[in-house]
N, C-alpha and C positions, 0 to 999 in steps of 0.2 A: 411437853417436849415435841419437837418437830419430827415426824416420821418421814424420813427422806424418801423411802420407797413409795410413798403416796404422792410425791411431787417430783416428776421427772426433771424439772428445772434444776433441782439440787445436784444432779449429775454434772451439769455444766458449771454451775456456781455452787460448790459445796459450802455448807453452813459450818463455819468454825464455832459458832455459838448457837446451836439448834434450839436453845431455850429463848432466844431473842427474836423479835420481829425481823423478818427478812425483807429488805428493800431492793428492788431491781429497777435501776433508773440511770439517769444521766442529767447533768446540770443544765437542762433546758428550762424555759419558763414553766412548762407543765411538770417536769421532773422535780424541780426544786420546791414545788408546792408541798410534796410529801416530805422531803428532807427538812424543810423549814418547820413544818408541823411537828415532826418527830423531835427536832431540837427544842422547839417551844414547849412541848409537853414533857420532855425528859424521859420518854419511854426508851428502854434499852433496845437497840436495833443494830443490825449488821447490813451495810450497804454493799451492793454488787453493781459494778459498772456494766451497762449494756451498751457496747460500743457500736455506733452507727457506721463507723469506718470499716468494720468487718461484718456488718449486717447481722449483728447478734440478735437484733429484734425480729429477724426472719428465721432464726434457727428453730428447729423442732422443739428444743428445750424451752425457749421463751414462749413459743406459740402454745405450748401445753398449759401455760399460765394465763396468757392473754392471746386469744385467737385473732384479735384485731391488731396485733404486732406494734402496739404503742406503749411507751413508758409514761408514767411509772406503774409498777405493779408491786403487790406485797403478799407475803404469807405471814399471818399472825399465828404462831403455834398455840397461843392462848386466846382463841377467839370466843364467840358466844357459846356459853355452856361448857367452856373449857376445851372445846374442840378446835383444831386448826381451821383457819379461814383464809382462802385465797381470794384476792380482790384486785381488780384493775379499774381504770378511769379515775383520774385525779380528784374530781369532785366527790365521787363516792368514797374515795380513800379519806378525804378531809372530813366528811360527815362521820364516817366510821370512827376515825381516831378522836374526833371531838366527843362523840358519844361514849367511847370507851374510857376517856379520861375525865369527862365532865368539864371540858375547857373549850373556850373560843366558840361556843354555840349556846345561846341562852336556853335555859330550861323553860322559861315562860313561853307558851305556845305562840303567842302573837309575835314576840320578838324573835323567836326561833325562825318563823317563816319569813320575817323581814330579812334575816341573814341569808336564808336559803335562796330567796328571790335574787339577791345581789350576787350570790354564788352562781346562779344560773345565768345572770346577766353576763358574767365573765365568760362562762363556758359557751354560751350561745352567740355572744357578740365580740367581746374584747379579744379572746383567743383567736377565733377564725379570721377576724378582720385584720388584726395586727400581724398575724402570720402571713396572710396574703400580701400585705404591704411589704413585709420583709422579703418575700420572694421577688416581687417586682422592683424593689429598691436595692437590695443587697445581693441577691442570688441570680440565678439564670435569667429571670424575667427582666432584669435591668438592661439586657441586650436588645429587648424588643424596641423597635423604632416607634411603634404606636404606643403612646403613653396614656391612652385612655383607660386601659385596665389598671395601671398604677394609680392614676388620679382618682378612679372610683374608690379604691381602698384608702387612699389618702383622705378623701373627703369624709368617708364613713368613719375612719379612725378619729378625725377631728371632732366629728359629732359625738362619738362615744366619750372622748376625752372631756367634751363639754358637759356631758351628763355627769361624769365623775366630779368635775369642778363644781357643778351646782350642788351636788349632794354633799361635798366637803365644805360648802359654804353654810350648810345647815347642821352638820355634825362633825365631831372630831375625827371619826373614821367612816368608812364607806357605808356601813349598815347601822350606824348610831354612834353613841359615845364610847362604846367599848371596842377594842381590837378583837376581830373575829376571823373565822375562816374565809369570810368574804374578802378581807384584806390580804390574807395569805394567798388566796387564789389570784387576786387582781394585780397586786403591785409587782410581782415578778414579770408580768407581761409589760407593764408600763416601763419598768426598769430596762427590759430587753429592747423595747421600742426605741428609747432614747440612747441606749448604750450599744449593745451588740449590733442592732440594725442601723444605728447612726442616723435615725430618722427624726430627731428632735426638731431640727430646723424645718424639715419638710412638712411636719404637722403643726408647726408654730407652737412648740411646747412652752415657750416663754409667755404665751397668752393664758396659761393656766397656773397662776401662782399658788393657789391653794393645793392643787395636785402636786406641784413641785415640793411644797413644804411637807405634805403628807408622805411623799416618796422618800424624802430625806429622813423623816422620823422612822419610817419603815426600815430603811437601810441601817439605821443606828442600833437597831435591836440586835443583841449578840447572837440570838438564835438565827436571825436572818443572815447575818454576816457568815456564820458557819454553814448554814444550809445551802447558801448560794454556791458553795464549792463542793457539794457532796452529790454523787460519789466523785472522788478526786480523779 
């Protein structure tokens, strides 16, 4: 059971179900990694919306859980050894939930690290590069007359998409034949790139048919369809 007094964040977002895992997030590419994983695993959880419009992520309550003011973050009242565990960083959350449930991360050490390397590929490349492209294409950066910064991220995003296309030419999913946390981490960013950022034409997404097909299969998963909308 979650001891609210030990976690100041619960004063701002009270737990209606303190026996369930608490998710503090927003349906962004990073945020939905956690909600999709929770939907895929079937773990009972309670979602709390961290609104960027009201700067919730900068509130003392949220900073008490994640001093880096980024979503998602979780509190698991039934963490290792039965003790509550607070955790931030989407990649760390995916690994933790995979280990907790024994799903979407192979037990075989070699295959396990293959998945983790592709998870790191997303975190170190896909996320930062696609995010910068979004800034220069959709948000304030689009007003810059000098398009060299935008083109830098366009070209790097194309290169990264090519890496994924090549990998999907060898395997059904990003890290092999099985669906894993590498897919749960990566496809929300690809989906956002061609959807919310409206950058599909800019990066020539039609040139990556295997990636298009894999993204479609990802979207068809019921847990993905649900997780993409959480928190509402």
